[in-house]
C-alpha positions in Angstrom: -27.9 -14.1 -1.1 -24.5 -14.4 0.4 -23.4 -11.6 2.7 -20.2 -11.4 4.8 -20.9 -11.6 8.5 -19.4 -9.2 10.9 -16.6 -11.4 11.9 -15.6 -12.0 8.3 -15.5 -8.3 7.4 -13.6 -7.5 10.6 -11.0 -10.1 9.8 -10.5 -8.7 6.3 -10.2 -5.2 7.7 -7.3 -6.1 10.0 -6.0 -9.0 8.0 -2.4 -8.6 9.1 -3.4 -9.3 12.7 -5.5 -12.5 12.0 -3.3 -15.4 13.2 -3.1 -17.6 11.4 -4.4 -15.7 8.4 -7.7 -16.9 7.1 -7.7 -19.9 9.5 -11.4 -19.4 10.0 -12.1 -20.2 6.4 -9.5 -22.7 5.2 -11.4 -25.7 6.5 -14.1 -25.0 4.0 -11.9 -26.0 1.0 -12.0 -29.7 -0.1 -10.6 -30.8 -3.4 -9.7 -34.0 -5.2 -6.0 -33.4 -4.4 -4.8 -34.2 -7.9 -2.9 -30.9 -8.2 -4.5 -29.9 -11.5 -7.6 -27.7 -12.0 -10.7 -29.5 -13.0 -13.1 -26.8 -14.2 -15.9 -29.3 -14.4 -16.0 -29.2 -10.6 -17.3 -26.0 -9.0 -14.6 -26.3 -6.4 -12.2 -24.9 -9.0 -14.2 -21.8 -9.5 -13.8 -19.0 -6.9 -17.0 -17.5 -8.3 -19.7 -19.3 -10.3 -23.5 -18.8 -10.7 -24.0 -22.5 -9.8 -23.0 -21.9 -6.2 -23.2 -19.3 -3.4 -19.8 -17.5 -3.1 -18.5 -14.1 -2.0 -19.1 -12.6 -5.4 -22.8 -12.8 -4.7 -22.4 -10.2 -1.9 -24.1 -6.8 -2.2 -23.1 -3.9 0.0 -26.1 -3.2 2.2 -26.9 0.3 0.9 -27.1 -1.1 -2.7 -29.4 -4.0 -2.0 -32.7 -2.2 -2.7 -31.5 -1.0 -6.1 -29.9 -4.4 -7.2 -30.8 -5.7 -10.6 -29.6 -8.9 -12.2 -29.3 -9.8 -15.9 -28.9 -13.6 -16.3 -28.3 -13.2 -20.0 -24.9 -11.5 -19.5 -21.7 -13.2 -18.3 -18.6 -11.7 -16.5 -15.4 -13.6 -16.7 -13.3 -12.3 -13.8 -9.6 -13.0 -13.4 -8.5 -12.3 -9.8 -5.2 -10.6 -8.7 -2.4 -12.2 -6.9 -3.2 -13.7 -3.5 0.0 -15.9 -3.4 2.0 -13.1 -1.7 4.6 -15.0 0.4 7.8 -14.1 -1.4 9.7 -16.4 0.9 7.8 -19.4 -0.4 10.0 -21.6 -2.6 7.2 -22.2 -5.0 6.8 -20.1 -8.1 3.1 -21.0 -8.5 0.3 -21.5 -6.0 -1.0 -25.0 -5.7 -4.6 -25.0 -7.1 -5.8 -26.7 -3.9 -4.0 -24.5 -1.4 -6.7 -23.7 1.1 -5.0 -20.6 2.5 -4.4 -19.0 -0.9 -8.0 -19.8 -1.9 -9.4 -18.3 1.2 -7.3 -15.1 0.6 -8.6 -15.0 -2.9 -12.3 -15.5 -1.9 -12.5 -13.1 0.9 -10.4 -10.3 -0.7 -10.6 -10.2 -4.5 -13.8 -12.1 -5.0 -15.7 -10.4 -2.2 -14.4 -6.9 -2.6 -13.7 -6.8 -6.4 -15.7 -9.5 -8.3 -18.8 -8.4 -6.4 -18.7 -5.1 -8.3 -19.8 -7.0 -11.4 -22.5 -9.2 -9.9 -25.3 -7.6 -11.8 -24.5 -10.4 -14.3 -23.4 -14.0 -14.0 -19.9 -14.0 -12.5 -17.4 -16.7 -13.4 -13.9 -16.5 -11.7 -11.6 -19.5 -12.1 -9.1 -20.6 -9.5 -5.7 -20.9 -11.2 -2.1 -21.7 -10.3 -1.2 -18.0 -10.0 2.4 -16.8 -10.1 3.9 -15.9 -6.8 4.1 -12.2 -6.4 7.9 -12.6 -6.4 7.7 -13.3 -10.1 7.2 -9.6 -10.6 10.4 -8.6 -8.8 12.9 -11.6 -9.2 16.0 -11.4 -11.3 15.4 -15.0 -12.2 13.4 -14.0 -15.3 13.2 -17.5 -16.7 11.5 -18.9 -13.7 9.2 -15.9 -13.5 8.2 -16.3 -17.2 7.5 -20.0 -16.6 5.4 -19.2 -13.6 3.2 -16.7 -15.6 2.9 -19.2 -18.5 1.6 -21.9 -16.2 -0.9 -19.4 -14.6 -2.1 -18.3 -18.0 -2.5 -21.9 -19.2 -5.0 -22.4 -16.4 -6.9 -19.3 -17.4 -7.1 -20.4 -21.0 -8.3 -23.9 -19.9 -10.9 -22.3 -17.7 -12.1 -19.9 -20.4 -12.4 -22.7 -22.9 -14.4 -24.8 -20.5 -16.6 -21.8 -19.8 -17.2 -21.2 -23.5 -18.0 -24.9 -24.1 -20.2 -25.6 -21.1 -21.5 -22.4 -19.5 -21.6 -19.5 -21.9 -24.8 -20.5 -23.9 -24.2 -17.7 -26.4 -24.3 -14.9 -23.8 -22.5 -11.7 -24.4 -19.3 -11.4 -22.3 -17.6 -8.9 -20.0 -14.0 -9.5 -19.2 -12.9 -8.1 -15.8 -9.6 -8.3 -14.0 -7.1 -6.8 -11.6 -3.3 -6.8 -11.3 -1.9 -10.2 -12.3 -5.3 -11.1 -13.5 -5.0 -8.2 -16.0 -1.8 -9.5 -17.4 -3.6 -12.6 -18.2 -6.7 -10.8 -19.4 -4.7 -8.9 -22.0 -3.5 -12.3 -23.4 -7.0 -13.7 -23.2 -8.3 -10.8 -25.2 -5.5 -11.2 -27.8 -6.1 -15.0 -28.1 -9.9 -15.1 -28.2 -11.3 -11.7 -29.1 -9.0 -9.4 -31.1 -9.5 -10.2 -34.8 -11.7 -13.2 -33.7 -15.4 -13.8 -34.2 -15.9 -13.8 -30.4 -15.2 -10.0 -30.5 -18.9 -9.6 -31.5 -19.9 -11.0 -28.1 -17.6 -8.6 -26.1 -19.6 -5.9 -24.2 -16.5 -4.5 -22.6 -13.3 -5.4 -20.9 -12.3 -3.8 -17.6 -8.5 -4.5 -17.5 -7.6 -2.8 -14.2 -4.4 -2.4 -12.2 -1.8 -2.9 -15.0 -0.6 -0.9 -17.9 -2.1 -1.7 -21.3 0.6 -1.1 -24.0 -0.6 0.7 -27.1 0.4 -2.2 -29.3 -1.6 -4.8 -27.3 -4.4 -5.2 -29.9 -5.1 -4.8 -33.6 -8.9 -4.4 -33.7 -9.8 -3.9 -30.0 -9.9 -0.2 -29.1 -10.1 1.7 -25.8 -13.6 2.8 -24.9 -14.2 6.3 -26.1 -17.0 7.1 -23.7 -19.2 5.6 -21.0 -21.5 3.7 -23.4 -19.1 2.3 -26.0 -19.0 -1.5 -26.4 -16.7 -4.0 -27.9 -13.8 -2.1 -26.3 -11.6 -2.0 -23.2 -10.9 0.2 -20.2 -8.0 0.2 -17.7 -6.2 2.3 -15.1 -3.7 2.1 -12.3 -4.2 4.4 -9.4 -1.7 6.5 -7.4 -1.9 9.5 -5.0 -2.1 12.8 -6.8 1.4 14.2 -7.2 3.1 10.9 -6.8 5.0 9.4 -9.8 6.7 6.1 -8.8 10.0 5.2 -10.3 8.5 2.5 -12.5 6.0 4.8 -14.2 8.3 5.4 -17.2 7.6 1.7 -18.1 4.0 2.8 -18.6 4.9 5.1 -21.5 2.6 4.6 -24.4 -0.1 2.9 -22.4 -3.9 3.2 -22.5 -5.5 4.7 -19.5 -9.2 5.3 -18.7 -10.6 7.7 -16.1 -13.3 5.6 -14.3 -15.2 8.8 -13.4 -15.5 10.2 -16.9 -14.9 6.9 -18.9 -12.7 8.8 -21.3 -9.0 8.7 -22.1 -8.5 12.5 -21.8 -6.7 14.3 -19.0 -9.9 16.1 -17.9 -10.2 16.3 -14.2 -13.2 14.7 -12.4 -13.8 15.9 -8.9 -15.1 13.9 -5.9 -18.7 14.7 -6.7 -18.4 12.5 -9.8 -17.5 9.5 -7.5 -20.8 7.7 -6.8 -19.3 5.5 -4.0 -16.4 3.5 -2.9 -16.4 0.2 -1.0 -13.3 0.1 1.2 -12.6 -1.3 4.7 -16.2 -2.1 5.6 -17.9 -4.0 2.8 -21.4 -2.9 3.9 -20.6 0.8 3.8 -20.6 2.8 0.6 -18.5 5.9 0.9 -19.7 8.6 -1.5 -17.4 11.1 -3.1 -14.4 9.3 -1.7 -11.8 10.5 -4.2 -11.4 12.3 -7.5 -9.6 11.1 -10.7 -7.4 12.5 -13.5 -5.1 10.8 -16.0 -1.5 11.9 -15.7 1.5 10.5 -17.6 -0.1 7.1 -18.3 -1.4 6.6 -14.7 -4.5 7.6 -12.8 -4.0 10.2 -10.1 -6.5 10.4 -7.2 -6.5 12.5 -4.1 -6.2 10.7 -0.8 -9.5 8.9 -0.3 -11.9 9.9 2.4 -13.2 7.1 4.6 -13.4 6.6 8.4 -9.8 6.5 9.6 -8.4 7.8 6.3 -6.4 10.4 8.2 -4.0 7.6 9.1 -3.7 6.3 5.5 -0.3 7.2 4.2 0.2 5.0 1.1 0.8 6.7 -2.2 0.1 3.6 -4.2 -3.6 3.0 -4.5 -3.3 -0.2 -6.5 -5.2 -2.2 -3.9 -8.1 0.1 -4.4 -8.1 0.3 -8.2 -11.6 -1.2 -8.3 -12.9 -0.4 -4.8 -12.3 3.4 -5.0 -14.7 3.5 -8.0 -17.0 0.6 -7.0 -20.4 2.2 -7.7 -19.2 4.0 -10.8 -18.1 0.6 -12.2 -21.5 -1.0 -11.3 -23.4 1.8 -13.0 -21.2 1.9 -16.0 -21.6 -1.9 -16.5 -25.4 -1.4 -16.7 -25.0 1.4 -19.2 -22.8 -0.7 -21.5 -25.1 -3.7 -21.2 -28.0 -1.6 -22.2 -26.0 -0.1 -25.1 -25.0 -3.5 -26.3 -28.5 -4.9 -26.2 -29.8 -1.8 -28.1 -27.2 -2.4 -30.8 -28.4 -6.0 -31.0 -32.1 -5.0 -31.4 -31.3 -2.5 -34.2 -29.2 -4.9 -36.3 
């Protein structure tokens, strides 16, 4: 079982001071150098059950209770790791070793691992540069997102044809990955036969407009299946200037798994995985839906007294890590129960 060593975890914790960034890991990436994803090769999967990768990691306190269901698949779409706004490129190169290392030892290790109680598939893709979210060059930005999504579609179709084997599916994503996940759900699940195979979609870190789907609905409780959940997290009391754009969006509280504005205190938070991957921080923060976003109090973790950010986007999954793991098990069991009673 893959586990991050102390040096790897330390480097992630103080990433901004690692010079050059991820240099320790970039030498591990070897590709065919053709510039296009080849999903037949495991090199083009950041996470895949056919190889050892960071998504296999389990925080030390959770290892004794770990269970694995090989009959369920998770298709995880990672967030933006191409974050150099000064780069002239609008899309990451699929074989960019630095970008891939950033993907693997941030999103795959700290986010995709939350779902590793099932088989995790996470494709590499020519993700849009983060500048595409802020640039006034809207045509170039749109083209960048289209290329990124084309890779996601290609990966998903290859997964369906060669790896799925009829398994039920969980879609999981964060940030840019969630923009692509909404489109993937529209193209392959909403009003499609594959909807019957959908356990749940965790579409995290972006707003989900009310008109996103025709048949797919937000999950009404912690055990609903064939539905979706999503939230974007900010410090309690903070409403960023762009929140009005989230008007008429679906939001789920990951501590109650409902869409109401009921407050869930810290005692409902089973555990966060934050700076130290092998430390689970219980009762780190609370959660409440407010004006189409999720409000949480400043999280508690060693050194949190110095944490001043009001935007908890980077922790959308990690703040609720153990609640997500437990909820995933509940929904799998509910889905399997429905299957046995039909």
